[in-house]
DOMARKOL-526639 format. One record per residue (C-alpha): residue in one letter; x, y, z; residue number from 0. Coordinates in nm, 3 decimals, padded with zeros to 5 digits. Last residue first. Layout:
// DOMARKOL-526639
[A [X Y Z] NUM] ...
//
This chain:
// DOMARKOL-526639
[K [-00.131 00.098 01.647] 54] [S [-00.179 -00.013 02.018] 53] [V [00.125 -00.055 02.234] 52] [A [00.169 -00.388 02.431] 51] [G [-00.014 -00.572 02.154] 50] [A [00.236 -00.857 02.130] 49] [H [00.503 -00.821 02.396] 48] [V [00.874 -00.838 02.258] 47] [K [00.784 -00.761 01.903] 46] [N [00.514 -00.486 02.023] 45] [L [00.800 -00.326 02.249] 44] [A [01.022 -00.322 01.907] 43] [N [00.748 -00.159 01.710] 42] [C [00.677 00.105 01.993] 41] [L [01.042 00.185 02.004] 40] [I [01.075 00.228 01.618] 39] [S [00.755 00.424 01.608] 38] [G [00.860 00.671 01.898] 37] [S [00.889 00.974 01.677] 36] [R [01.236 01.067 01.817] 35] [L [01.382 00.726 01.776] 34] [G [01.564 00.786 01.461] 33] [L [01.644 01.157 01.536] 32] [L [01.805 01.040 01.859] 31] [F [02.035 00.782 01.680] 30] [E [02.108 01.025 01.395] 29] [E [02.221 01.300 01.644] 28] [E [02.443 01.071 01.846] 27] [T [02.603 00.937 01.516] 26] [P [02.455 00.617 01.382] 25] [E [02.642 00.306 01.321] 24] [N [02.402 00.056 01.136] 23] [P [02.178 00.362 01.018] 22] [L [01.839 00.422 01.191] 21] [D [01.548 00.529 00.997] 20] [R [01.528 00.312 00.692] 19] [S [01.675 -00.004 00.876] 18] [A [01.427 00.078 01.152] 17] [V [01.127 00.036 00.950] 16] [V [01.274 -00.250 00.747] 15] [G [01.319 -00.480 01.050] 14] [V [01.186 -00.385 01.399] 13] [M [01.401 -00.647 01.619] 12] [K [01.693 -00.659 01.429] 11] [R [01.720 -00.293 01.369] 10] [L [01.662 -00.220 01.735] 9] [W [01.946 -00.446 01.836] 8] [G [02.181 -00.299 01.581] 7] [A [02.093 00.045 01.702] 6] [A [02.152 -00.039 02.068] 5] [E [02.473 -00.224 01.988] 4] [Y [02.587 00.099 01.790] 3] [R [02.476 00.333 02.066] 2] [R [02.657 00.083 02.324] 1] [T [02.973 00.159 02.124] 0] 
//
């Protein structure tokens, strides 16, 4: 599913932090919980464009 693809992409982009918070094949609830804090998304943005989100 697209959720699995998105989780896989985020795990590749962010690495260990995402691996701990986002399973390979998350349920909808696990996906939402993994992204809720925003840290995974902020880390992914900083990988794409360094300094996009201040730490």
